[in-house]
N, C-alpha and C positions, 0 to 999 in steps of 0.2 A: 187395408189399403196398402200399407207399406210393404215394400219388397226389398231384398238385398240389393245394394248398389255400390258403385265405386266410391261414392261419397263417404262411405264407412268401410273402406278397404283396409285390411290389416294383413301383416305378414307374421306368421308364427314360426319360430325356429323350434323344431320338434326333434328330440333325440329318441331314436328307436333302438330297441335291443336287437332287432333284425329287420330286413327289408320287407318281410311278409306282413308287417304291421301297417304298411302304407294304405292298403285298402281299408283297414279298420279306422284309421284317423280321418280319411276322406268321408267315410260313411258317417262317422260321428258328427262332422261338420254339417252334412246334409240332414241328418236326423235333428240337429239343433236349429234347422231352418236357414242355414247359411249356404253360400255357393262358393265352391273351390274354383278359382280362376287360373291358378298356376301352381306347379310343384317342382322345385329345383333341388337336386341333390347337392349338399354342401360337402359332406364327407361320407365315405363308405369304407367298410372294413369288416371288423367283427360285428359291429352294429351299423347304424346309419344315422346321419343328421340331415334333415331336409328343411327347406324354407317353403312353407305352404301359405299361399296368398288366397285370401277369402274375402268375399263381400258380405257385409252385415247390414242390418236394418238401422241400428243405432249403436251408440257406445256400449250400452248395457248388453245388447245382443252379442257384440264382439266378445265381451267378457264371458258370456254364457257358452259361446263356441269354444273359447279357450278351456273352460272348465270341462266341457264335454270331451275334448281331446285328452286332457290331463288324466281322465279316469280310464282311458283305454289301457289295457294291460300291456306293459312293455313300451309305453310311450310317455314322454315328459316334455312339456312346453318350457323351454329354458328362457325364452324371451318373446315378446310380442311388440311390434311397432305399428303405429298408425300411419299408413302411407300418405294420407292427406296432409297430416302435420309435417311429415318429412318433405313433401313437395313444396310446402310453404316456408321451410326454413330459409331465412335470409331474404324472403320476398320472392315474387314471381316475375319481376321485371327489372331491367337495368338500362343504363345509358351506354350506348356503343358509339365510339367515334366514327365519323365518316371520312376523316382525313388522317393519313398516316404521318406521324411526326418522327421522321427518320434523320433529318439533317437540320443544321442551323437555319438554312433557307426556309424549310418547312415551318419551323417555329416562328420565324420572323414574318411570314405571311399569314399564318393562322392566328397568331397573337401579336404582341407588340414587336416592332412598331407598325407593321403593315396593316393590322386591324384598324388602326386609327383612320386610315383612308376610307374604310367601309363605314365607320361611325360617322364621319363627316358627310359622306354621301347621303346617309339616312337623315342626318340633321337638316340637310338642305331639302330633302324630299322624303318625309316620313313614310310615304307609300312604298318606297324602295325596300323597307324592312321585309315586306312579303317576298321580295325577290332575293334578298341578300342574307336572310336569317332563317332560322327554323320555323318562323311564324307560318309559312305557307303550308306546313304539313303537321301542325301541332294543335292538339285539343286539350283543354283543361277539363278534367273530370272532377266536378265540384260537389261536395256534400257537406252537410252539418251533422250527419249521423243520426238524424231524427226518425228515419223510417227505413231502416236497412233490411232489405229482403222481407222475410216474414218475422224478423227478430225485434222490430220496434225501435225505440229510441235508445240506442246502445252507445252513442257518442262517436267522436271522430277517430279515436285510436282503433276502436273495434270495427269501424267502417273501413279502415285502410285496406285490409285484405280483399274486400269486395271491390274497392276502387282499383286496386292493382289488377284484379281479374278483368275488370272492364277495360283497362288500358291494354292488357294482354290480348283481348279480343279485337280491339281496334287495330293492333299491329298485325295479328294473325290473319284477319279477314280483309283488311283494307290497306295495310301498309302505312297506317297513320301512327305518328308518335304522340301518344296520349300520356298524361301524367296526373296522378291523384293529387287533389287539393282538398284536404280534409280540414275543415274549419272548426276551431274551438269556440264557436258562438252559434246560437240559434236565434239571434236577433235579426229581424228582417233588414233593418237599415244597415247594420254592420256587414251582413253578408253581401248586400248589394254594393256597398262601398268597397269592400275588399275585392270582389270580382271585377269591379270597374277599374280598380288600381292595377290588377295583375293582367288585365286584358291585352296590353300591348305585346305580350309574348306570344299570344295564341291566335290561331286562325278561326277558332270556334270554341264555344263553351257548352259542355255537356253537364247539365244539372242532374244530380242523381240522389235518390233516396232522401229527399227532403219532404217532410210531412205536409199534408194539406190541412188548412187552406193556404198556409204560408207560401207553399211552392208556386201557387198561382201568381201572387203578388211579386215574388222575387223574379220569376221569369218575365212577367209583364214589364216591370221596371227596367230590367237589364236589356230587354229588347229595345226599349225606348232610348236607353243611354248609349248602347254600343253599336259599332259599325261592323260587327261580326255576328254570325249566327249564334243564337242561344236556343238550346233544345233540351227540354226536360224529358228524358227518355222514359221515365215511369209514366208520364202522360202520353206523349206523342208516339214514342216507339211502340208501346203496347197498342195504342189505337190503330196505328198503321198496319200492324200484323193482324189484328182482329179484323179490320176491314178487308185485308187481302184474303183471309180465311173465309170470311162471310161471302165475298164475291164468288169464290169457288164452291162453297157449300150450297149457295142458292142455285148455281148451275147444276149441281148434283140432283137437287130436289125439284128443279124446274120451276122455280119461283123468281119473281122480279123484285128488286130492291124497293121499288115504289109501292109494291102491294103488300109488304110484310109488316107485322107489328113486332117490335123488339122489346124485350124486358131486360133492363140493366140493373142487376142487384149489386149495390155498392157504388156510391157516387163520390168516391175520393178522387185522387189525382187521375188514376187510370179511367175510372168510370165516367167522369166528366169529359175527359178528352175523347174517349170512345164515342160517347153520345154526341158530342159536337161534330166529330168527323162523319158519323153515320147520318146525322141531320144534313150536313153539307153535301153528302153524296145522294141525298134525296130519299132516305128511308120513309116508308109509308107512315109509320107512327112509332113512337118510342116512349116507354114508361120507365122512369128511374125510381129506385127505392133505396132508402137508407135504413138504419136499424129501427126506425119508427114506422116504416111502411112507405107507401107511395108518396113521393115528395110533392108538395103543393105550394102554390103562391101564398096560401094563407099562413104558412109557417114563417113567423117573423125571425126565427133563429137562423134561417138560411143566409149564407154569405152571398156575395155578388155573383160568383160563378154558378152556384147551385140554384140561385134564384133565376138566373138566365135560363138554365135548363128547365126549371119548372114552368117558366113562361113560354117556352118554345117546344114543348112536348105534350104527350098525353091529351090527344085531341078530344077523346071522349070524357075527359075530366074524371077519370076513375079515382076512387078513394079506397083506402083500406090497406090490407096486408099483401103478402106475396101471392097468395091464392087468387086474390081479386085481380091482380095484374096478369097472372099466368093464363087466365081463362081465354082461350082462343089465340094465344100468342104463337107466332111462327118461330121465334128465336128467343132463346134465353142466353144472356151473357152474364156470368158471375165473376166479379172481381171483389170478393168480400171475404168470406171465411168458410171453414169446412163444415160440411154436413148441414147446410141450411135448406136444402131442397130435398123433398121426399117423393115417394112414388105417386102420392095423390096429386102433387104439383105437376108432375110430368103427364099424368092422365088428362089434365085440364088443357094441355096445349093442342094446337091445331094438328091435323095430319101432316106427315112428312116434316116434323119439327126438327129444329137444329138446337143443340145444347153445347155451349162453350162454358165449361166449369173450370175457371182459371186460377182459383185459390191454390196456393202452394204451401206446404207439400201435399196437403190433402184437399181435394177440390170440394166444391159445394155439394156435389152428389157423386156417388160411386159411379165411375164410367160404365161398369158392367151393367148396373141398374139402368143408367140413362139409355144405353143402347137397346134396351128392351122396348123403349117407347119412341126414341128419337131416331131419325134417319141418318143424321150426322152428329158425331160427338167429338169435341176437342177439349184438351186440357193444357195445363202448363207443364206437365210432367214429361220427362224424356223417355219413360218406360211405357208410354201409351201412344197410340197413333195420333197424328194431327197435333203435334206440340206447338203451342203458340209461344214463340220465343223471340224476344226483342233483337236477338243477334241477327235475325233475318233483315232487320231494318237499319239500325243505327250505323253499322260500318259503311254501307253503301250510301246512305244519306249524307254522312259527313264527307265521304270521299268525293261525292258529286258537288257538295257545297264548297269544299276547298278547291277542287279543280276549277270551278267556275268563279272563284273569288266572290262568293255570295255574301251579301250583307245581312240577310235575314232568312227565316224559315216561315212559310205560310201554308195555308190549307191546300193550295194548289200543288205545292211540292209534296205534301203528305199524301194526298190522293194519288198523285202520279207514282209515288214510291209503292203504295199499296197495290195499285194495278200492275206494276212491274213485277212485284213478288208473286201475285196471283198468276200472271201469265207465264212464269217460269214452269208451272205445272202444265204440261201439254194436254190436249184433249184426250189423247190415248192413255195418258197416265192418270187422269182425274178419276177419283172414286170417293166413296164415303169415307174410306180410311186414308186417303191421300189428297188433302185439299190445300196443303202448303208444302213447299219444298223443305228438305232437311237443311239444317244449318251448315252442313258441309258441302252442299251443292255449289259447285264453283260458278254457276251461272247467276247466282242471286246477286252478289255484290256488283257484278258488271251491269246487270239489268237495272238495278236500282240507281247506280251511279249515272248511267246514261239517261235515265228518266229525269233525275234531278237536274243534271246539267242542261238538259233540253228545256226544262221549265225556266231555269234561271236565265239562260241565254235568251230565250224568247221574251222574258220580262225586260231584259236590258235593251232589247230592240223595240 
């Protein structure tokens, strides 16, 4: 499944005894399974020194590429640098001032004594903080490091680069100033209290990479306590993009939401949120599965959220394992682990089936295999068509929430955002290999922002 990518991009400085060796070293990288993406001459003369940038599959593969180049006659790798590590040196975000401090007058207005007037105005009217401070355009990206990407419970320090990346995406796609808040606690009460205490600074809270089922309670309690939107992206961001993709996939295969049966493998944070949103949108039926099989109300170990799902799905009351759920299913959505779906499972599905295998980096089923049986296939990978990526949702959602001074997020907002994402793909563009726009499509954030603002404004009236 794995292919070379920029995630494991390295630059080798190679000393050659003459320029004719360039072809040999690029061939050596290719023979080792790597991909040369750039070659720059550093020095030339009697010999030549070049910087060769290559994509690898993983760190071990990068070392094998280096060894392959080193054995080329007349070539020697003098150094190799990991471009991803270089990019992260010192972090990926910073604070930039909006006000130039050039004179004594500038200083006296931006800081003391002039700033005291601003503080007193806010003391008289706390609502003025949104107008007179960074609050109106600032989001806290909060994590406890308990469920980071596919890496698991790696803690707050190790989660920080990911939260920086999230903040970078907020700024790049929606102009929002987001800041990582990585907490050295995994106690639900402490997390709720800490976020409650820091909330005055922010216009919204983005919960990130907090493990289930604690994430459900944390979000629920914070939504009750705070007067700003609280949004767990691993739940709702994923659900919104999945719904958008499914709306368009159903258009491709000519089926209606109310007529299809969906199988959701993995009922963690994302799986539960996806299921809730699809049920709210009127899906015909939905069957959720955990590691033990189809979830059931008879299972006393289910927490409140999964019990709700068991009670509100599976109309036929099917029992058993994945094969029992897949028989006749129109849609499979995997948010679980790699290689859990096989060819026999795919054969059980209804004609013109849809497969969303979203586990990362390796999906539940090889997309090449899935496309033999399914009419539409999507993954979470950037090197496959139809990437289900939360970046399509959260920048525009928060932009709309902040613009409208929203107090909360609800299913109406989420469904509107999903429909807006789906509608960015025009009828002439829509195909089995293009059901969601790319993350760099400039129309996405605008469409989602407008949809969210419309729902919030309508609710206010």
